[in-house]
VOGUKOL-683607 format. One line per 8 residues: number of its first residue (from 1); their letters; for each residue x, y, z of N, C-alpha, C, CB. Coordinates in Angstrom, 2 decimals, decimal comma. Glycine has a CB too. Example, Ala and Ser with C-alpha at 12.3 -4.5 7.8 and 13.67 -1.06 7.14 Angstrom:
<sites>
1	as	13,19:-5,69:7,80:12,30:-4,50:7,80:13,20:-3,30:7,80:11,31:-4,47:9,05; 12,85:-2,25:7,08:13,67:-1,06:7,14:12,90:0,03:7,87:14,08:-0,60:5,72
</sites>
This chain:
<sites>
1	vqlvesgg	168,10:-145,10:100,90:167,14:-144,27:100,19:167,45:-142,80:100,46:165,69:-144,62:100,63; 167,45:-142,03:99,40:167,67:-140,59:99,53:166,58:-139,82:98,81:169,05:-140,20:98,98; 166,11:-138,76:99,45:165,18:-137,84:98,83:165,81:-136,45:98,90:163,77:-137,87:99,53; 165,90:-135,80:97,77:166,52:-134,48:97,72:165,55:-133,51:97,06:167,87:-134,52:96,94; 165,12:-132,51:97,85:164,21:-131,50:97,34:164,99:-130,31:96,78:163,24:-131,03:98,44; 164,36:-129,63:95,87:164,90:-128,37:95,35:163,76:-127,54:94,80:165,99:-128,63:94,25; 164,04:-126,27:94,55:163,05:-125,43:93,89:162,39:-124,40:94,78:162,01:-126,27:93,31; 162,70:-124,42:96,07:162,12:-123,41:96,94:162,70:-122,04:96,68:162,32:-123,80:98,38
9	glvqaggs	162,12:-121,04:97,34:162,63:-119,68:97,18:161,64:-118,66:97,69:162,95:-119,41:95,74; 161,93:-117,42:97,35:161,09:-116,28:97,75:160,29:-115,82:96,53:161,96:-115,10:98,33; 158,99:-115,69:96,73:158,13:-115,29:95,62:157,03:-114,38:96,15:157,52:-116,52:94,90; 156,55:-113,50:95,33:155,45:-112,63:95,73:154,12:-113,39:95,66:155,40:-111,38:94,85; 153,18:-112,94:96,44:151,84:-113,53:96,40:151,31:-113,52:94,97:150,87:-112,78:97,36; 150,71:-114,63:94,58:150,22:-114,77:93,22:151,22:-115,42:92,28:149,85:-113,44:92,69; 152,44:-115,56:92,74:153,48:-116,17:91,92:153,46:-117,68:91,95:154,82:-115,68:92,35; 154,45:-118,28:91,29:154,52:-119,74:91,16:155,92:-120,24:91,47:154,12:-120,17:89,75
17	lrlscvvs	155,96:-121,46:91,94:157,22:-122,20:92,12:156,96:-123,66:91,78:157,76:-122,05:93,60; 158,02:-124,35:91,35:157,92:-125,79:91,16:158,99:-126,47:92,00:158,07:-126,17:89,66; 158,54:-127,29:92,91:159,45:-128,06:93,74:159,72:-129,41:93,08:158,88:-128,25:95,16; 160,94:-129,91:93,26:161,32:-131,22:92,74:161,82:-132,08:93,90:162,41:-131,09:91,65; 161,56:-133,36:93,79:162,04:-134,32:94,78:162,62:-135,51:94,01:160,88:-134,78:95,77; 163,93:-135,65:94,05:164,59:-136,78:93,41:164,70:-137,91:94,42:165,99:-136,38:92,87; 164,17:-139,06:94,04:164,15:-140,23:94,92:165,15:-141,24:94,38:162,71:-140,85:95,02; 166,12:-141,58:95,21:167,15:-142,52:94,74:167,25:-143,72:95,68:168,51:-141,82:94,63
25	eftseeyi	167,66:-144,85:95,12:167,91:-146,08:95,87:166,67:-146,59:96,57:169,01:-145,86:96,88; 165,51:-146,34:96,02:164,27:-146,84:96,59:163,86:-148,06:95,77:163,14:-145,75:96,60; 163,95:-149,24:96,36:163,74:-150,46:95,60:162,28:-150,84:95,47:164,49:-151,58:96,24; 161,42:-150,35:96,33:160,01:-150,70:96,26:159,39:-150,13:94,99:159,27:-150,20:97,50; 158,51:-150,90:94,39:157,80:-150,42:93,21:156,46:-149,77:93,57:157,57:-151,57:92,23; 155,96:-150,11:94,76:154,69:-149,54:95,19:154,95:-148,67:96,42:153,64:-150,65:95,50; 154,75:-147,38:96,27:155,01:-146,47:97,37:154,20:-145,19:97,19:156,51:-146,16:97,48; 154,18:-144,42:98,21:153,50:-143,12:98,20:154,52:-142,04:98,52:152,31:-143,08:99,21
33	igwirqap	154,49:-140,99:97,75:155,31:-139,80:98,01:154,38:-138,70:98,50:156,10:-139,35:96,74; 154,74:-138,09:99,60:153,97:-136,99:100,13:154,78:-135,71:100,16:153,46:-137,32:101,51; 154,11:-134,61:99,89:154,68:-133,29:100,14:154,04:-132,78:101,43:154,44:-132,29:98,92; 154,85:-132,59:102,44:154,38:-132,21:103,77:155,13:-130,96:104,18:154,59:-133,37:104,81; 154,40:-129,96:104,62:155,04:-128,69:104,95:154,90:-128,39:106,44:154,44:-127,54:104,11; 155,80:-127,55:106,91:155,74:-127,13:108,30:156,16:-125,67:108,41:156,63:-128,02:109,18; 155,27:-124,87:108,93:155,55:-123,46:109,19:155,97:-123,30:110,64:154,31:-122,57:108,88; 156,72:-122,25:110,95:157,17:-122,05:112,33:156,01:-122,04:113,32:157,96:-120,75:112,44
41	gkeregvs	156,13:-122,81:114,37:155,11:-122,84:115,41:153,85:-123,60:115,06:154,75:-121,48:115,75; 153,86:-124,27:113,91:152,66:-125,00:113,48:152,96:-126,47:113,31:152,13:-124,41:112,17; 151,89:-127,26:113,30:152,02:-128,69:113,08:152,33:-128,96:111,60:150,72:-129,42:113,50; 152,90:-130,14:111,35:153,11:-130,54:109,97:151,77:-130,68:109,26:153,90:-131,86:109,90; 151,75:-130,32:107,99:150,52:-130,31:107,21:150,78:-131,00:105,88:150,00:-128,86:106,99; 150,02:-132,04:105,61:150,14:-132,72:104,33:149,53:-131,90:103,23:149,49:-134,10:104,39; 150,30:-131,62:102,21:149,84:-130,77:101,12:149,32:-131,61:99,96:150,97:-129,86:100,65; 150,13:-132,59:99,55:149,75:-133,39:98,40:150,46:-134,73:98,45:150,09:-132,64:97,08
49	firstdgd	149,78:-135,76:97,88:150,32:-137,11:97,91:150,08:-137,77:96,56:149,68:-137,95:99,04; 151,03:-138,63:96,16:150,89:-139,33:94,90:151,33:-140,78:95,07:151,71:-138,64:93,78; 150,58:-141,68:94,44:150,90:-143,10:94,55:151,63:-143,54:93,29:149,61:-143,95:94,75; 152,67:-144,33:93,49:153,55:-144,70:92,38:152,87:-145,61:91,37:154,79:-145,36:92,90; 151,99:-146,49:91,82:151,45:-147,51:90,93:150,53:-146,96:89,85:150,71:-148,54:91,74; 149,71:-145,99:90,21:148,73:-145,50:89,25:148,68:-143,98:89,14:147,39:-146,01:89,60; 149,55:-143,29:89,88:149,57:-141,83:89,80:148,39:-141,16:90,49:149,61:-141,41:88,39; 147,62:-141,93:91,27:146,50:-141,34:91,98:147,03:-140,29:92,97:145,68:-142,43:92,73
57	tryddsvk	146,25:-139,23:93,15:146,72:-138,11:93,97:145,66:-137,68:94,99:147,10:-136,93:93,07; 146,14:-136,98:96,01:145,27:-136,34:96,99:145,85:-134,98:97,33:145,13:-137,23:98,28; 144,94:-134,04:97,64:145,37:-132,69:97,98:144,65:-132,21:99,23:145,10:-131,73:96,81; 145,35:-131,40:100,01:144,69:-130,72:101,10:143,74:-129,67:100,51:145,73:-130,07:102,08; 142,63:-129,42:101,20:141,66:-128,46:100,68:142,27:-127,07:100,47:140,49:-128,36:101,63; 143,27:-126,72:101,27:143,85:-125,38:101,18:144,62:-125,15:99,89:144,75:-125,16:102,36; 144,97:-126,22:99,18:145,78:-126,05:97,97:145,09:-126,57:96,71:147,11:-126,77:98,14; 143,91:-127,14:96,87:143,20:-127,67:95,71:142,97:-126,56:94,69:141,87:-128,30:96,12
65	grftvssd	143,24:-126,89:93,44:143,09:-125,92:92,36:144,29:-125,02:92,16:141,89:-125,09:92,61; 145,24:-125,05:93,10:146,45:-124,22:92,97:147,71:-125,06:92,83:146,58:-123,29:94,19; 147,76:-126,21:93,49:148,94:-127,07:93,47:148,64:-128,31:92,64:149,37:-127,45:94,90; 149,69:-128,81:91,96:149,57:-130,05:91,19:150,80:-130,90:91,45:149,41:-129,76:89,68; 150,57:-132,14:91,84:151,68:-133,08:92,04:151,74:-134,02:90,84:151,50:-133,89:93,37; 152,96:-134,32:90,41:153,16:-135,22:89,28:154,47:-135,95:89,47:153,15:-134,44:87,94; 154,67:-136,97:88,64:155,91:-137,73:88,75:156,46:-138,03:87,37:155,69:-139,03:89,53; 157,76:-138,20:87,31:158,45:-138,63:86,10:159,27:-139,86:86,50:159,37:-137,48:85,50
73	pgkntvyl	158,72:-141,06:86,33:159,43:-142,26:86,76:160,80:-142,42:86,10:158,60:-143,48:86,46; 160,93:-141,97:84,88:162,20:-142,09:84,20:163,31:-141,28:84,86:162,06:-141,67:82,79; 162,91:-140,23:85,55:163,88:-139,38:86,24:163,84:-139,59:87,76:163,62:-137,92:85,92; 163,00:-140,55:88,22:162,85:-140,79:89,66:162,55:-139,49:90,41:164,13:-141,43:90,24; 161,71:-138,67:89,82:161,45:-137,34:90,37:159,95:-137,11:90,51:162,07:-136,26:89,48; 159,60:-136,49:91,63:158,23:-136,06:91,88:158,23:-134,54:91,95:157,64:-136,69:93,19; 157,25:-133,93:91,32:157,18:-132,48:91,26:155,95:-131,97:92,03:157,13:-132,00:89,80; 156,07:-130,75:92,52:154,92:-130,05:93,09:154,88:-128,67:92,45:155,01:-129,97:94,66
81	qmnnlkpe	153,97:-128,50:91,51:153,77:-127,20:90,87:152,83:-126,39:91,74:153,20:-127,36:89,43; 153,29:-125,23:92,16:152,51:-124,38:93,07:152,23:-123,06:92,37:153,27:-124,14:94,41; 150,97:-122,81:92,12:150,53:-121,58:91,46:149,69:-120,74:92,42:149,73:-121,90:90,18; 149,56:-119,47:92,07:148,77:-118,55:92,88:149,13:-118,68:94,37:147,27:-118,81:92,67; 150,40:-118,59:94,64:150,88:-118,76:96,01:150,38:-117,66:96,92:152,40:-118,81:96,04; 150,15:-118,02:98,17:149,65:-117,10:99,18:150,64:-117,03:100,34:148,24:-117,54:99,67; 150,64:-115,93:101,10:151,56:-115,85:102,24:151,41:-117,03:103,21:151,33:-114,55:102,99; 150,21:-117,56:103,34:150,01:-118,68:104,26:150,62:-119,99:103,74:148,52:-118,88:104,51
89	dtavyyca	151,11:-119,99:102,51:151,84:-121,16:102,00:153,30:-121,17:102,46:151,78:-121,19:100,47; 153,73:-120,12:103,11:155,11:-120,04:103,58:155,39:-121,15:104,59:155,39:-118,67:104,21; 156,43:-121,93:104,31:156,78:-123,07:105,16:158,01:-123,74:104,59:155,60:-124,08:105,27; 158,56:-124,68:105,35:159,54:-125,61:104,81:158,77:-126,79:104,25:160,58:-126,06:105,91; 159,05:-127,11:103,00:158,36:-128,20:102,31:159,28:-129,42:102,26:157,93:-127,77:100,88; 158,76:-130,54:102,72:159,49:-131,80:102,72:158,80:-132,78:101,77:159,59:-132,38:104,15; 159,59:-133,56:101,07:159,01:-134,74:100,42:159,39:-135,94:101,28:159,52:-134,89:98,94; 158,46:-136,87:101,34:158,63:-138,04:102,18:158,08:-139,26:101,44:157,92:-137,85:103,56
97	atdilpdl	158,65:-140,42:101,72:158,26:-141,64:101,02:157,92:-142,74:102,00:159,38:-142,10:100,08; 156,90:-143,51:101,63:156,53:-144,68:102,42:156,13:-145,81:101,50:155,39:-144,34:103,40; 156,53:-147,03:101,86:156,05:-148,21:101,15:155,35:-149,17:102,10:157,20:-148,91:100,42; 155,01:-148,68:103,30:154,33:-149,54:104,26:152,91:-149,11:104,55:155,10:-149,57:105,54; 152,55:-147,91:104,15:151,17:-147,48:104,35:150,31:-148,06:103,23:151,06:-145,93:104,40; 149,12:-148,53:103,55:148,34:-149,30:102,58:147,74:-148,48:101,44:147,24:-149,99:103,27; 147,32:-147,28:101,71:146,69:-146,52:100,64:146,71:-145,04:100,94:145,26:-147,00:100,43; 146,33:-144,25:99,96:146,37:-142,80:100,07:145,46:-142,28:101,17:146,00:-142,16:98,75
105	evailppy	144,31:-142,88:101,35:143,36:-142,37:102,34:143,92:-142,45:103,75:142,05:-143,14:102,26; 144,86:-143,37:103,95:145,54:-143,48:105,25:146,74:-142,54:105,30:145,98:-144,93:105,52; 147,50:-142,52:104,22:148,75:-141,76:104,21:148,54:-140,27:104,41:149,47:-141,99:102,91; 147,38:-139,74:103,99:147,16:-138,30:104,09:146,83:-137,86:105,51:146,05:-137,90:103,16; 146,62:-138,78:106,41:146,21:-138,44:107,78:147,43:-138,14:108,65:145,39:-139,58:108,40; 147,46:-136,99:109,32:148,63:-136,60:110,12:149,16:-137,65:111,10:148,30:-135,37:110,88; 148,30:-138,42:111,76:148,87:-139,42:112,69:149,77:-140,45:112,02:147,75:-140,14:113,41; 149,65:-140,57:110,68:150,45:-141,57:109,98:151,73:-141,01:109,38:149,63:-142,20:108,90
113	yplfehwg	151,95:-139,70:109,52:153,17:-139,13:108,95:154,44:-139,78:109,51:153,20:-137,63:109,22; 154,48:-140,16:110,79:155,69:-140,84:111,28:156,00:-142,14:110,55:155,56:-141,13:112,75; 155,02:-142,69:109,82:155,26:-143,93:109,10:155,86:-143,69:107,72:153,97:-144,70:108,96; 156,05:-142,45:107,37:156,85:-142,16:106,17:158,31:-142,36:106,59:156,58:-140,67:105,61; 158,92:-143,43:106,07:160,22:-143,84:106,57:161,36:-142,94:106,09:160,50:-145,26:106,15; 161,16:-142,29:104,96:162,25:-141,55:104,35:161,82:-140,11:104,09:162,71:-142,23:103,03; 162,66:-139,18:104,49:162,37:-137,76:104,36:163,55:-137,03:103,71:162,06:-137,14:105,74; 163,22:-136,00:102,94:164,26:-135,13:102,42:164,65:-134,09:103,45:163,79:-134,46:101,13
121	qgtqvtvs	165,57:-133,24:103,06:166,09:-132,24:103,99:165,19:-131,01:104,08:167,49:-131,82:103,57; 164,26:-130,88:103,15:163,34:-129,75:103,15:163,84:-128,61:102,29:163,11:-129,26:104,56; 162,90:-127,84:101,77:163,23:-126,65:100,99:162,28:-125,53:101,43:163,11:-126,92:99,45; 162,85:-124,35:101,66:162,07:-123,23:102,18:161,31:-122,54:101,07:162,98:-122,22:102,89; 160,02:-122,32:101,31:159,18:-121,53:100,42:158,68:-120,33:101,21:157,98:-122,38:99,84; 158,96:-119,15:100,72:158,52:-117,92:101,38:157,71:-117,09:100,39:159,74:-117,11:101,93; 156,50:-116,75:100,78:155,62:-115,97:99,92:155,36:-114,63:100,59:154,26:-116,73:99,64; 155,76:-113,57:99,93:155,58:-112,23:100,48:154,26:-111,64:100,00:156,76:-111,32:100,08
129	s	153,71:-110,80:100,85:152,41:-110,19:100,51:152,59:-108,88:99,76:151,58:-109,95:101,77
</sites>
């Protein structure tokens, strides 16, 4: 299984970026993809999650109304549209996949992040003030 992120970069506060995560060689039909970020000196923070079976989503309160997660099954790609970016959004953003966690309400909890079996290499997002 491979996850490859792209789309990070440097943007001014108030700007937008769209991250992409291409998921390859993942045979499970039921899985959850999470966008999890980590800023220097901080714990990992789950930003957004999407379930493959029905497209159900969850968002951290800090990004609700600004970020949107979506998927294109035909392209095996999950997107994270980030609008109205703030300096506190600066972090390395990882996409991660799990097919062993039972549901979104569990997957969004930080203690369960180690159960995401597959991780991408990360993409840097930097928001200047």
